[in-house]
Each structure stands twice: as C-alpha cells, then as structure tokens.
Backbone of each chain as nested JSON, in Angstrom:
{
  "chains": [
    {"id": "A", "residues": [
      {"number": 1, "name": "MET", "atoms": {"N": [136.552, 11.477, -71.757], "CA": [136.592, 11.264, -70.365], "C": [137.748, 11.814, -70.145]}},
      {"number": 2, "name": "GLY", "atoms": {"N": [137.64, 12.328, -68.561], "CA": [139.367, 12.55, -68.091], "C": [139.277, 11.96, -67.232]}},
      {"number": 3, "name": "ARG", "atoms": {"N": [140.171, 11.881, -66.379], "CA": [140.711, 11.336, -65.167], "C": [142.202, 12.196, -64.117]}},
      {"number": 4, "name": "VAL", "atoms": {"N": [141.79, 12.313, -63.316], "CA": [142.243, 13.074, -62.216], "C": [143.559, 12.063, -61.583]}},
      {"number": 5, "name": "VAL", "atoms": {"N": [144.273, 12.457, -60.932], "CA": [145.825, 11.266, -60.236], "C": [145.376, 12.276, -59.005]}},
      {"number": 6, "name": "VAL", "atoms": {"N": [145.547, 11.03, -58.135], "CA": [145.387, 11.99, -56.638], "C": [146.606, 10.582, -55.967]}},
      {"number": 7, "name": "GLU", "atoms": {"N": [147.832, 11.432, -55.111], "CA": [148.581, 10.602, -54.193], "C": [149.009, 10.683, -53.412]}},
      {"number": 8, "name": "VAL", "atoms": {"N": [149.022, 9.997, -52.248], "CA": [148.773, 9.863, -51.23], "C": [150.279, 9.062, -50.44]}},
      {"number": 9, "name": "MET", "atoms": {"N": [150.819, 10.014, -49.225], "CA": [151.837, 8.887, -48.995], "C": [151.987, 9.591, -47.513]}},
      {"number": 10, "name": "PRO", "atoms": {"N": [152.44, 8.5, -46.7], "CA": [152.684, 8.754, -45.405], "C": [153.658, 9.537, -44.618]}},
      {"number": 11, "name": "LYS", "atoms": {"N": [152.945, 10.378, -43.522], "CA": [153.965, 11.676, -43.269], "C": [155.373, 10.852, -42.986]}},
      {"number": 12, "name": "PRO", "atoms": {"N": [156.665, 12.006, -43.323], "CA": [158.037, 11.225, -43.109], "C": [158.258, 11.087, -42.055]}},
      {"number": 13, "name": "GLU", "atoms": {"N": [157.225, 11.315, -40.518], "CA": [157.512, 11.199, -39.213], "C": [156.884, 9.706, -38.887]}},
      {"number": 14, "name": "ILE", "atoms": {"N": [156.056, 9.182, -39.733], "CA": [154.952, 8.302, -39.642], "C": [156.044, 6.844, -39.967]}},
      {"number": 15, "name": "LEU", "atoms": {"N": [156.01, 6.1, -39.513], "CA": [156.776, 4.471, -39.47], "C": [156.067, 3.782, -40.33]}},
      {"number": 16, "name": "ASP", "atoms": {"N": [156.366, 3.549, -41.26], "CA": [155.567, 3.144, -43.118], "C": [156.382, 1.469, -43.07]}},
      {"number": 17, "name": "PRO", "atoms": {"N": [155.77, 0.443, -42.287], "CA": [156.169, -1.093, -42.839], "C": [156.574, -1.29, -44.143]}},
      {"number": 18, "name": "GLN", "atoms": {"N": [155.598, -1.459, -45.079], "CA": [155.737, -1.693, -46.0], "C": [156.374, -1.035, -47.03]}},
      {"number": 19, "name": "GLY", "atoms": {"N": [157.114, 0.363, -46.683], "CA": [158.068, 0.641, -47.69], "C": [159.128, 0.048, -46.457]}},
      {"number": 20, "name": "LYS", "atoms": {"N": [159.152, -0.137, -45.507], "CA": [160.454, -0.862, -44.48], "C": [160.696, -2.468, -45.25]}},
      {"number": 21, "name": "ALA", "atoms": {"N": [159.469, -2.771, -45.671], "CA": [159.313, -4.432, -45.942], "C": [160.425, -4.099, -47.595]}},
      {"number": 22, "name": "VAL", "atoms": {"N": [159.779, -3.218, -48.504], "CA": [160.874, -2.881, -49.466], "C": [162.203, -2.901, -49.76]}},
      {"number": 23, "name": "VAL", "atoms": {"N": [162.616, -1.654, -48.632], "CA": [163.978, -1.8, -48.545], "C": [164.757, -2.711, -47.93]}},
      {"number": 24, "name": "GLY", "atoms": {"N": [164.127, -3.507, -47.32], "CA": [164.97, -4.525, -47.126], "C": [165.079, -5.686, -47.651]}},
      {"number": 25, "name": "ALA", "atoms": {"N": [164.202, -5.867, -49.175], "CA": [163.865, -6.885, -50.292], "C": [165.202, -6.132, -51.324]}},
      {"number": 26, "name": "LEU", "atoms": {"N": [164.986, -5.125, -51.51], "CA": [165.792, -4.903, -52.727], "C": [167.217, -4.793, -52.651]}},
      {"number": 27, "name": "PRO", "atoms": {"N": [167.887, -4.752, -51.88], "CA": [169.002, -5.346, -51.634], "C": [169.181, -6.724, -52.289]}},
      {"number": 28, "name": "ARG", "atoms": {"N": [168.814, -7.592, -51.309], "CA": [168.07, -9.003, -51.158], "C": [168.133, -9.295, -53.204]}},
      {"number": 29, "name": "LEU", "atoms": {"N": [167.641, -8.485, -54.093], "CA": [167.383, -8.848, -55.469], "C": [168.507, -7.855, -56.309]}},
      {"number": 30, "name": "GLY", "atoms": {"N": [169.146, -7.77, -55.747], "CA": [170.581, -6.664, -56.327], "C": [170.294, -5.644, -56.615]}},
      {"number": 31, "name": "PHE", "atoms": {"N": [169.644, -5.097, -56.001], "CA": [168.997, -3.646, -56.214], "C": [169.74, -2.567, -55.347]}},
      {"number": 32, "name": "THR", "atoms": {"N": [171.301, -2.457, -55.246], "CA": [172.157, -2.124, -54.092], "C": [171.551, -0.709, -54.025]}},
      {"number": 33, "name": "GLN", "atoms": {"N": [171.545, 0.368, -54.887], "CA": [171.46, 2.01, -55.316], "C": [170.375, 2.524, -54.469]}},
      {"number": 34, "name": "PHE", "atoms": {"N": [169.316, 1.708, -53.609], "CA": [168.386, 2.478, -53.43], "C": [168.535, 2.357, -51.584]}},
      {"number": 35, "name": "THR", "atoms": {"N": [168.223, 3.379, -51.146], "CA": [169.007, 3.495, -49.92], "C": [168.247, 3.752, -48.766]}},
      {"number": 36, "name": "GLY", "atoms": {"N": [166.686, 3.755, -49.736], "CA": [165.399, 4.259, -48.966], "C": [163.877, 4.275, -49.766]}},
      {"number": 37, "name": "ALA", "atoms": {"N": [162.866, 3.565, -49.272], "CA": [161.673, 3.216, -49.871], "C": [160.24, 3.913, -48.723]}},
      {"number": 38, "name": "ARG", "atoms": {"N": [159.446, 4.417, -49.067], "CA": [158.41, 4.764, -48.542], "C": [156.869, 4.383, -50.078]}},
      {"number": 39, "name": "GLN", "atoms": {"N": [156.309, 3.618, -48.627], "CA": [155.082, 3.081, -50.008], "C": [153.562, 4.299, -49.564]}},
      {"number": 40, "name": "GLY", "atoms": {"N": [153.011, 4.349, -50.488], "CA": [151.998, 4.833, -50.963], "C": [151.163, 4.876, -51.263]}},
      {"number": 41, "name": "LYS", "atoms": {"N": [149.452, 5.742, -52.097], "CA": [148.732, 5.45, -52.649], "C": [148.44, 6.044, -53.712]}},
      {"number": 42, "name": "ARG", "atoms": {"N": [148.262, 5.829, -55.057], "CA": [148.104, 6.164, -56.079], "C": [146.769, 6.294, -56.262]}},
      {"number": 43, "name": "PHE", "atoms": {"N": [145.382, 7.195, -56.582], "CA": [144.21, 6.852, -57.101], "C": [144.05, 7.521, -58.344]}},
      {"number": 44, "name": "GLU", "atoms": {"N": [143.054, 6.889, -58.835], "CA": [142.56, 7.785, -60.485], "C": [140.992, 8.071, -60.363]}},
      {"number": 45, "name": "LEU", "atoms": {"N": [140.995, 9.083, -60.614], "CA": [139.317, 9.467, -60.221], "C": [138.835, 10.041, -61.763]}},
      {"number": 46, "name": "GLU", "atoms": {"N": [137.876, 9.397, -62.286], "CA": [137.254, 9.322, -63.829], "C": [136.296, 10.144, -63.715]}},
      {"number": 47, "name": "VAL", "atoms": {"N": [136.096, 11.546, -64.545], "CA": [134.896, 12.436, -64.605], "C": [134.466, 12.336, -66.349]}},
      {"number": 48, "name": "GLU", "atoms": {"N": [132.778, 12.678, -66.142], "CA": [132.799, 12.497, -67.917], "C": [133.248, 13.196, -69.027]}},
      {"number": 49, "name": "GLY", "atoms": {"N": [133.477, 14.587, -68.284], "CA": [134.241, 15.448, -69.448], "C": [134.903, 15.968, -69.168]}},
      {"number": 50, "name": "ALA", "atoms": {"N": [135.972, 16.928, -69.38], "CA": [137.111, 17.653, -69.189], "C": [137.99, 17.478, -67.442]}},
      {"number": 51, "name": "VAL", "atoms": {"N": [139.014, 17.418, -67.28], "CA": [139.381, 18.345, -66.585], "C": [139.252, 19.229, -65.894]}},
      {"number": 52, "name": "THR", "atoms": {"N": [138.258, 20.09, -65.315], "CA": [138.29, 21.545, -65.029], "C": [139.343, 22.015, -64.167]}},
      {"number": 53, "name": "PRO", "atoms": {"N": [139.7, 23.061, -63.664], "CA": [139.955, 23.902, -62.288], "C": [139.419, 22.795, -61.417]}},
      {"number": 54, "name": "GLU", "atoms": {"N": [137.792, 23.487, -61.78], "CA": [136.807, 22.649, -60.598], "C": [137.005, 21.303, -60.563]}},
      {"number": 55, "name": "VAL", "atoms": {"N": [137.001, 20.368, -61.343], "CA": [137.24, 19.147, -61.126], "C": [138.348, 19.238, -60.082]}},
      {"number": 56, "name": "LEU", "atoms": {"N": [139.462, 19.271, -60.604], "CA": [140.477, 19.343, -60.25], "C": [140.085, 19.825, -58.484]}},
      {"number": 57, "name": "ALA", "atoms": {"N": [139.911, 20.778, -57.906], "CA": [139.469, 21.573, -56.78], "C": [138.713, 20.237, -55.987]}},
      {"number": 58, "name": "ALA", "atoms": {"N": [137.818, 19.807, -56.923], "CA": [137.168, 18.493, -56.019], "C": [137.174, 17.738, -55.523]}},
      {"number": 59, "name": "ALA", "atoms": {"N": [138.699, 17.229, -56.645], "CA": [139.462, 16.059, -56.419], "C": [140.429, 16.33, -55.614]}},
      {"number": 60, "name": "ARG", "atoms": {"N": [141.022, 17.083, -54.93], "CA": [141.939, 17.93, -53.753], "C": [140.961, 17.567, -52.454]}},
      {"number": 61, "name": "GLU", "atoms": {"N": [139.388, 18.387, -52.43], "CA": [138.967, 17.974, -51.343], "C": [138.76, 16.633, -51.118]}},
      {"number": 62, "name": "ALA", "atoms": {"N": [138.448, 15.917, -51.972], "CA": [138.072, 14.321, -51.809], "C": [139.299, 13.562, -51.309]}},
      {"number": 63, "name": "ALA", "atoms": {"N": [140.277, 13.872, -51.544], "CA": [141.757, 13.779, -51.418], "C": [142.018, 13.947, -50.111]}},
      {"number": 64, "name": "GLU", "atoms": {"N": [141.763, 14.865, -49.512], "CA": [142.178, 15.746, -48.363], "C": [141.063, 15.083, -47.185]}},
      {"number": 65, "name": "THR", "atoms": {"N": [139.835, 14.505, -48.297], "CA": [138.736, 14.393, -46.803], "C": [138.537, 12.517, -46.794]}},
      {"number": 66, "name": "LEU", "atoms": {"N": [138.294, 12.177, -47.949], "CA": [137.944, 10.648, -47.974], "C": [139.43, 9.842, -48.652]}},
      {"number": 67, "name": "LEU", "atoms": {"N": [140.196, 10.393, -49.178], "CA": [141.518, 9.549, -50.038], "C": [142.135, 9.375, -49.115]}},
      {"number": 68, "name": "SER", "atoms": {"N": [142.822, 10.604, -47.894], "CA": [143.98, 10.835, -47.064], "C": [143.277, 10.66, -45.659]}},
      {"number": 69, "name": "ASN", "atoms": {"N": [143.843, 10.037, -44.603], "CA": [144.216, 10.56, -43.37], "C": [144.778, 11.386, -42.943]}},
      {"number": 70, "name": "PRO", "atoms": {"N": [144.846, 12.854, -42.837], "CA": [145.522, 13.806, -42.746], "C": [146.563, 13.744, -41.443]}},
      {"number": 71, "name": "ILE", "atoms": {"N": [145.749, 12.776, -40.402], "CA": [146.984, 12.721, -38.932], "C": [148.352, 11.848, -39.494]}},
      {"number": 72, "name": "ILE", "atoms": {"N": [148.574, 11.228, -40.384], "CA": [149.084, 10.583, -40.642], "C": [149.579, 10.284, -42.618]}},
      {"number": 73, "name": "GLU", "atoms": {"N": [149.296, 11.228, -42.821], "CA": [149.317, 10.969, -44.86], "C": [149.234, 12.868, -45.003]}},
      {"number": 74, "name": "ASP", "atoms": {"N": [149.94, 12.274, -46.405], "CA": [150.46, 13.862, -47.144], "C": [149.411, 13.623, -47.918]}},
      {"number": 75, "name": "VAL", "atoms": {"N": [148.886, 14.268, -48.952], "CA": [148.262, 14.651, -50.286], "C": [149.622, 15.394, -51.284]}},
      {"number": 76, "name": "VAL", "atoms": {"N": [150.114, 14.183, -51.954], "CA": [151.499, 15.314, -52.125], "C": [150.887, 15.47, -53.78]}},
      {"number": 77, "name": "ARG", "atoms": {"N": [149.901, 14.961, -54.372], "CA": [150.011, 15.402, -55.967], "C": [148.19, 14.964, -56.049]}},
      {"number": 78, "name": "VAL", "atoms": {"N": [147.75, 16.124, -56.856], "CA": [146.258, 16.132, -57.431], "C": [146.669, 16.851, -59.115]}},
      {"number": 79, "name": "ALA", "atoms": {"N": [146.617, 16.12, -60.362], "CA": [146.717, 16.029, -61.454], "C": [146.179, 15.805, -62.429]}},
      {"number": 80, "name": "ASP", "atoms": {"N": [145.902, 16.209, -63.387], "CA": [145.209, 15.587, -64.855], "C": [146.309, 14.801, -64.853]}},
      {"number": 81, "name": "ALA", "atoms": {"N": [145.197, 13.365, -65.184], "CA": [146.263, 12.035, -65.838], "C": [147.062, 12.188, -67.237]}},
      {"number": 82, "name": "SER", "atoms": {"N": [146.355, 13.115, -67.781], "CA": [147.1, 13.119, -69.314], "C": [148.206, 13.869, -69.129]}},
      {"number": 83, "name": "GLU", "atoms": {"N": [148.095, 14.818, -68.426], "CA": [149.58, 15.736, -68.331], "C": [150.648, 14.676, -67.851]}},
      {"number": 84, "name": "GLU", "atoms": {"N": [150.372, 13.591, -67.857], "CA": [151.546, 12.995, -66.803], "C": [152.346, 12.652, -67.553]}},
      {"number": 85, "name": "THR", "atoms": {"N": [153.324, 12.178, -67.254], "CA": [154.877, 11.861, -68.237], "C": [155.157, 10.257, -67.739]}},
      {"number": 86, "name": "ALA", "atoms": {"N": [155.339, 9.144, -68.256], "CA": [155.873, 8.061, -67.824], "C": [157.188, 8.017, -67.395]}}
    ]},
    {"id": "B", "residues": [
      {"number": 1, "name": "MET", "atoms": {"N": [170.404, 14.066, -52.818], "CA": [169.585, 12.871, -52.641], "C": [168.446, 13.234, -53.556]}},
      {"number": 2, "name": "GLY", "atoms": {"N": [168.579, 12.104, -54.334], "CA": [167.683, 11.57, -55.423], "C": [166.513, 10.863, -55.271]}},
      {"number": 3, "name": "ARG", "atoms": {"N": [165.117, 11.197, -55.723], "CA": [164.102, 10.329, -55.343], "C": [163.043, 9.872, -56.483]}},
      {"number": 4, "name": "VAL", "atoms": {"N": [163.283, 8.353, -56.788], "CA": [162.795, 8.132, -58.156], "C": [160.966, 7.672, -57.714]}},
      {"number": 5, "name": "VAL", "atoms": {"N": [160.284, 7.881, -57.831], "CA": [158.835, 7.366, -58.281], "C": [157.946, 6.096, -59.064]}},
      {"number": 6, "name": "VAL", "atoms": {"N": [157.284, 5.524, -58.012], "CA": [157.423, 3.944, -59.084], "C": [155.762, 4.136, -58.703]}},
      {"number": 7, "name": "GLU", "atoms": {"N": [155.03, 4.163, -59.683], "CA": [153.458, 3.965, -60.224], "C": [153.158, 2.067, -60.323]}},
      {"number": 8, "name": "VAL", "atoms": {"N": [151.946, 1.67, -59.792], "CA": [151.205, 0.381, -59.949], "C": [150.434, 0.731, -59.576]}},
      {"number": 9, "name": "MET", "atoms": {"N": [149.208, -0.093, -61.15], "CA": [147.527, 0.272, -60.7], "C": [147.545, -1.465, -61.114]}},
      {"number": 10, "name": "PRO", "atoms": {"N": [146.435, -1.573, -60.792], "CA": [145.838, -3.067, -60.568], "C": [145.286, -2.78, -62.704]}},
      {"number": 11, "name": "LYS", "atoms": {"N": [145.491, -3.967, -63.267], "CA": [145.19, -3.869, -64.719], "C": [143.349, -3.901, -64.644]}},
      {"number": 12, "name": "PRO", "atoms": {"N": [143.153, -2.724, -65.919], "CA": [141.509, -2.936, -66.107], "C": [140.727, -3.812, -66.044]}},
      {"number": 13, "name": "GLU", "atoms": {"N": [141.16, -4.997, -66.38], "CA": [140.266, -6.377, -66.449], "C": [140.173, -6.767, -64.587]}},
      {"number": 14, "name": "ILE", "atoms": {"N": [140.891, -6.315, -63.766], "CA": [140.964, -6.587, -62.975], "C": [140.093, -6.298, -61.717]}},
      {"number": 15, "name": "LEU", "atoms": {"N": [139.604, -6.83, -60.969], "CA": [138.02, -6.194, -60.202], "C": [138.878, -5.442, -58.867]}},
      {"number": 16, "name": "ASP", "atoms": {"N": [138.593, -4.368, -58.49], "CA": [139.63, -3.643, -57.18], "C": [138.189, -2.827, -56.637]}},
      {"number": 17, "name": "PRO", "atoms": {"N": [138.472, -3.766, -55.643], "CA": [137.404, -3.792, -54.1], "C": [137.467, -2.236, -53.988]}},
      {"number": 18, "name": "GLN", "atoms": {"N": [139.135, -1.785, -53.768], "CA": [139.108, -0.52, -52.829], "C": [138.834, 0.511, -54.103]}},
      {"number": 19, "name": "GLY", "atoms": {"N": [138.934, 0.739, -54.752], "CA": [138.134, 1.589, -55.577], "C": [136.699, 1.619, -55.536]}},
      {"number": 20, "name": "LYS", "atoms": {"N": [136.197, 0.756, -56.077], "CA": [134.894, 0.241, -55.65], "C": [134.236, 0.686, -54.36]}},
      {"number": 21, "name": "ALA", "atoms": {"N": [134.867, 0.598, -53.567], "CA": [134.421, 1.227, -52.122], "C": [134.586, 3.131, -52.737]}},
      {"number": 22, "name": "VAL", "atoms": {"N": [135.715, 3.294, -52.596], "CA": [135.734, 4.47, -53.185], "C": [134.5, 5.346, -54.058]}},
      {"number": 23, "name": "VAL", "atoms": {"N": [134.342, 4.73, -54.874], "CA": [133.115, 5.221, -56.197], "C": [132.087, 5.342, -55.386]}},
      {"number": 24, "name": "GLY", "atoms": {"N": [131.708, 4.147, -54.358], "CA": [130.444, 4.075, -53.516], "C": [130.206, 5.409, -52.64]}},
      {"number": 25, "name": "ALA", "atoms": {"N": [131.655, 5.741, -51.857], "CA": [131.727, 6.93, -51.063], "C": [131.897, 8.105, -51.645]}},
      {"number": 26, "name": "LEU", "atoms": {"N": [132.245, 8.39, -52.736], "CA": [132.506, 9.912, -52.972], "C": [131.111, 10.654, -53.172]}},
      {"number": 27, "name": "PRO", "atoms": {"N": [130.176, 10.239, -53.649], "CA": [128.578, 10.671, -53.961], "C": [128.121, 10.273, -52.761]}},
      {"number": 28, "name": "ARG", "atoms": {"N": [128.143, 9.717, -52.13], "CA": [127.751, 9.72, -50.5], "C": [128.391, 11.965, -49.967]}},
      {"number": 29, "name": "LEU", "atoms": {"N": [129.396, 11.6, -50.194], "CA": [130.438, 13.289, -49.699], "C": [129.866, 14.009, -50.661]}},
      {"number": 30, "name": "GLY", "atoms": {"N": [129.166, 14.451, -51.555], "CA": [128.711, 14.753, -52.026], "C": [129.296, 15.441, -53.403]}},
      {"number": 31, "name": "PHE", "atoms": {"N": [130.586, 13.957, -53.802], "CA": [131.509, 14.352, -54.969], "C": [130.544, 13.64, -55.487]}},
      {"number": 32, "name": "THR", "atoms": {"N": [129.82, 14.094, -56.778], "CA": [129.37, 13.755, -57.603], "C": [129.35, 13.888, -59.138]}},
      {"number": 33, "name": "GLN", "atoms": {"N": [130.322, 14.66, -59.287], "CA": [131.242, 14.324, -60.63], "C": [132.259, 13.618, -60.721]}},
      {"number": 34, "name": "PHE", "atoms": {"N": [132.49, 12.346, -59.822], "CA": [133.346, 11.204, -60.416], "C": [133.043, 9.879, -60.82]}},
      {"number": 35, "name": "THR", "atoms": {"N": [132.855, 9.397, -61.832], "CA": [131.887, 8.385, -62.189], "C": [132.711, 6.577, -62.266]}},
      {"number": 36, "name": "GLY", "atoms": {"N": [133.964, 7.156, -61.523], "CA": [134.599, 5.876, -61.594], "C": [135.965, 6.018, -60.489]}},
      {"number": 37, "name": "ALA", "atoms": {"N": [136.499, 5.301, -59.897], "CA": [138.013, 5.032, -59.148], "C": [138.242, 3.59, -59.262]}},
      {"number": 38, "name": "ARG", "atoms": {"N": [140.067, 4.264, -59.333], "CA": [140.518, 2.645, -58.921], "C": [141.513, 3.179, -57.875]}},
      {"number": 39, "name": "GLN", "atoms": {"N": [142.237, 2.225, -57.14], "CA": [143.044, 2.591, -56.618], "C": [144.498, 1.325, -56.687]}},
      {"number": 40, "name": "GLY", "atoms": {"N": [145.884, 2.174, -56.452], "CA": [147.057, 1.031, -56.878], "C": [147.922, 2.078, -56.057]}},
      {"number": 41, "name": "LYS", "atoms": {"N": [149.235, 2.096, -56.336], "CA": [149.991, 2.1, -55.189], "C": [151.169, 3.155, -55.707]}},
      {"number": 42, "name": "ARG", "atoms": {"N": [151.8, 3.76, -55.064], "CA": [152.901, 4.864, -55.181], "C": [153.991, 4.422, -54.542]}},
      {"number": 43, "name": "PHE", "atoms": {"N": [155.44, 4.251, -54.835], "CA": [156.56, 3.837, -53.994], "C": [157.639, 5.361, -54.228]}},
      {"number": 44, "name": "GLU", "atoms": {"N": [158.087, 5.717, -53.052], "CA": [159.053, 6.584, -53.64], "C": [160.445, 5.799, -53.308]}},
      {"number": 45, "name": "LEU", "atoms": {"N": [161.515, 5.47, -54.044], "CA": [162.392, 5.094, -53.797], "C": [163.778, 6.366, -53.223]}},
      {"number": 46, "name": "GLU", "atoms": {"N": [164.377, 6.118, -53.028], "CA": [165.432, 6.839, -52.471], "C": [166.909, 6.551, -53.235]}},
      {"number": 47, "name": "VAL", "atoms": {"N": [167.663, 7.243, -53.885], "CA": [169.038, 6.893, -54.18], "C": [169.803, 8.346, -53.565]}},
      {"number": 48, "name": "GLU", "atoms": {"N": [171.29, 7.442, -53.125], "CA": [172.225, 9.022, -52.559], "C": [172.833, 9.712, -53.424]}},
      {"number": 49, "name": "GLY", "atoms": {"N": [172.855, 9.353, -54.849], "CA": [172.866, 10.926, -55.759], "C": [172.472, 11.388, -56.535]}},
      {"number": 50, "name": "ALA", "atoms": {"N": [172.593, 11.38, -57.421], "CA": [171.716, 11.756, -58.996], "C": [170.436, 10.66, -59.685]}},
      {"number": 51, "name": "VAL", "atoms": {"N": [169.683, 11.086, -59.919], "CA": [168.83, 10.257, -60.778], "C": [169.097, 9.962, -62.0]}},
      {"number": 52, "name": "THR", "atoms": {"N": [169.873, 9.308, -62.278], "CA": [170.538, 8.951, -63.742], "C": [169.337, 7.921, -64.648]}},
      {"number": 53, "name": "PRO", "atoms": {"N": [169.954, 7.913, -66.108], "CA": [169.082, 6.694, -66.485], "C": [169.431, 5.354, -66.163]}},
      {"number": 54, "name": "GLU", "atoms": {"N": [170.278, 5.36, -65.614], "CA": [170.752, 3.756, -65.11], "C": [169.893, 3.614, -63.611]}},
      {"number": 55, "name": "VAL", "atoms": {"N": [169.813, 4.562, -62.995], "CA": [168.704, 4.81, -62.047], "C": [167.512, 4.041, -62.441]}},
      {"number": 56, "name": "LEU", "atoms": {"N": [166.659, 5.171, -63.055], "CA": [165.896, 4.728, -63.608], "C": [165.451, 3.264, -64.2]}},
      {"number": 57, "name": "ALA", "atoms": {"N": [166.56, 3.207, -64.727], "CA": [166.346, 1.135, -65.296], "C": [166.425, 0.448, -64.529]}},
      {"number": 58, "name": "ALA", "atoms": {"N": [167.238, 0.59, -63.257], "CA": [167.365, 0.094, -62.068], "C": [165.889, 0.077, -61.161]}},
      {"number": 59, "name": "ALA", "atoms": {"N": [164.764, 1.092, -61.466], "CA": [164.056, 1.514, -60.67], "C": [163.011, 0.732, -61.264]}},
      {"number": 60, "name": "ARG", "atoms": {"N": [162.888, 0.736, -62.686], "CA": [161.851, -0.276, -63.422], "C": [161.861, -1.328, -63.644]}},
      {"number": 61, "name": "GLU", "atoms": {"N": [163.363, -2.002, -63.745], "CA": [163.055, -3.035, -63.227], "C": [162.588, -3.961, -61.617]}},
      {"number": 62, "name": "ALA", "atoms": {"N": [163.078, -3.18, -60.956], "CA": [162.644, -3.207, -59.377], "C": [160.942, -3.115, -59.494]}},
      {"number": 63, "name": "ALA", "atoms": {"N": [160.534, -2.648, -60.309], "CA": [159.311, -1.826, -60.021], "C": [158.455, -3.317, -61.028]}},
      {"number": 64, "name": "GLU", "atoms": {"N": [159.03, -3.858, -61.811], "CA": [158.819, -4.946, -62.595], "C": [158.377, -6.236, -61.911]}},
      {"number": 65, "name": "THR", "atoms": {"N": [159.826, -6.22, -60.936], "CA": [160.013, -7.502, -60.356], "C": [159.2, -7.753, -59.088]}},
      {"number": 66, "name": "LEU", "atoms": {"N": [159.619, -6.857, -58.197], "CA": [159.298, -6.416, -56.662], "C": [157.641, -6.082, -56.453]}},
      {"number": 67, "name": "LEU", "atoms": {"N": [158.258, -4.588, -57.264], "CA": [156.929, -3.521, -56.765], "C": [155.334, -4.145, -57.328]}},
      {"number": 68, "name": "SER", "atoms": {"N": [155.555, -4.76, -58.123], "CA": [153.984, -5.356, -58.906], "C": [154.195, -6.55, -59.18]}},
      {"number": 69, "name": "ASN", "atoms": {"N": [152.674, -7.005, -59.18], "CA": [152.661, -8.594, -60.016], "C": [152.25, -8.309, -61.09]}},
      {"number": 70, "name": "PRO", "atoms": {"N": [152.735, -8.825, -61.967], "CA": [152.376, -8.605, -63.402], "C": [151.389, -9.07, -64.185]}},
      {"number": 71, "name": "ILE", "atoms": {"N": [150.757, -10.03, -63.483], "CA": [149.431, -10.831, -63.89], "C": [148.634, -9.954, -63.691]}},
      {"number": 72, "name": "ILE", "atoms": {"N": [148.452, -9.122, -62.122], "CA": [147.135, -7.982, -62.083], "C": [147.588, -6.646, -61.999]}},
      {"number": 73, "name": "GLU", "atoms": {"N": [149.094, -6.226, -62.069], "CA": [149.28, -4.536, -61.845], "C": [149.899, -4.651, -63.252]}},
      {"number": 74, "name": "ASP", "atoms": {"N": [149.506, -3.1, -64.009], "CA": [150.783, -2.221, -64.525], "C": [151.154, -1.629, -63.536]}},
      {"number": 75, "name": "VAL", "atoms": {"N": [152.412, -1.369, -64.003], "CA": [153.543, -0.559, -63.485], "C": [153.598, 0.861, -64.615]}},
      {"number": 76, "name": "VAL", "atoms": {"N": [152.731, 2.016, -64.201], "CA": [152.51, 2.783, -64.67], "C": [152.971, 4.193, -65.044]}},
      {"number": 77, "name": "ARG", "atoms": {"N": [154.039, 3.747, -64.398], "CA": [154.834, 5.586, -64.324], "C": [156.237, 4.814, -63.251]}},
      {"number": 78, "name": "VAL", "atoms": {"N": [157.915, 5.215, -63.994], "CA": [158.384, 5.552, -62.9], "C": [159.121, 6.758, -63.619]}},
      {"number": 79, "name": "ALA", "atoms": {"N": [159.79, 7.551, -62.843], "CA": [159.785, 9.066, -63.167], "C": [160.76, 9.466, -62.276]}},
      {"number": 80, "name": "ASP", "atoms": {"N": [161.648, 10.523, -62.677], "CA": [162.45, 11.536, -61.169], "C": [161.198, 12.412, -60.206]}},
      {"number": 81, "name": "ALA", "atoms": {"N": [161.279, 12.171, -59.329], "CA": [160.564, 12.846, -58.514], "C": [160.768, 14.095, -58.164]}},
      {"number": 82, "name": "SER", "atoms": {"N": [161.666, 14.451, -59.045], "CA": [162.432, 16.166, -58.777], "C": [161.398, 16.924, -60.157]}},
      {"number": 83, "name": "GLU", "atoms": {"N": [160.457, 16.187, -61.081], "CA": [160.522, 16.603, -62.453], "C": [158.608, 16.579, -62.122]}},
      {"number": 84, "name": "GLU", "atoms": {"N": [158.6, 15.971, -60.664], "CA": [156.759, 16.093, -60.841], "C": [156.392, 17.508, -60.778]}},
      {"number": 85, "name": "THR", "atoms": {"N": [155.145, 17.653, -61.061], "CA": [154.278, 18.756, -61.118], "C": [153.67, 18.449, -59.93]}},
      {"number": 86, "name": "ALA", "atoms": {"N": [152.866, 19.069, -59.108], "CA": [151.661, 18.798, -58.234], "C": [150.386, 19.312, -58.693]}}
    ]}
  ]
}
C-alpha cells in the first residue's frame, strides 16, 4: 500500500487567522524564537499499489481541484510519503 | 530567514470526518485510484536566523504542546523547510 502526501498553504497575501493565533500564543508559552506562523493543510491519500508517477500526477490534479482553493491557497507539496524524512 | 515545517495528523484510531469527505468526493471527480484519505495540519514557523538543532527542538516542543492535541493527534514531521522536496 502506498501513500501520497499533499500539502496546501494559504497564499502569502491571504490573511491567515489561524497562523496569527499561533504566532500570538508561541511567545506566551516561552517560544520567543519564532517570528511568524502560517497554518495550512496536510492530506494523506492511500493507493492500493505503489506510488507511480501516474499516481503522483493524479494526486497533483486532485490537489489543485478538490483539495485546495486556487484563489486563496497554493499546493506546496505532492510527494510519496515513503520518501519523507521526519 | 529560516522556516520550520511542523505536521500533525489525526491518530489512526480517531474518526476523521474531513478525510472521509475527501475520500467520498475523489471517485465522483474521477480519481478512482485512491482508497483512503486523512486530513491533518501543516504549520510553517519562521525564525530570524538559521534553523539550528535548538530551533528544531523548540519547534518539536511547540508542536507537542501548542500545535497538536496529543490525545487525538500525532506530530508526524518537524523539519527544516529548506530541505523539503516538492
């Protein structure tokens, strides 16, 4: 079983109230080294077989049509989850 | 300026209604190769300088305290954004 990771972030010019809440809370908890924060989405899509280039192409198409709103969001990553580093 | 990526997913045993909605919509749009979907969160945290091991350690602590709910979510990734592959 393969898994594809799709990641979507709000475009830089779009207001991000969730990110603003995070950046406000970080220094109150002692994390003073962070100067900005943005919040987006991570999807994990499962396929029966291997993650082929065709599967990645389909995932990218799904990312740009179903999983993101292209007016306000960018697809920042479409990748085989097994190649991911922690 | 450095950037740290923090990613959080619902634990496997936790119901994920957003993922369920995605997995229901995919075949209706012609994406029949995907058999499962889960939806989580991606955060991008900015720092003034470089992403040092200390910054990554602080980001992991923030991930486990502020950015995720450890009862229902797992921190799946804390990494320097500049090492990310598209």
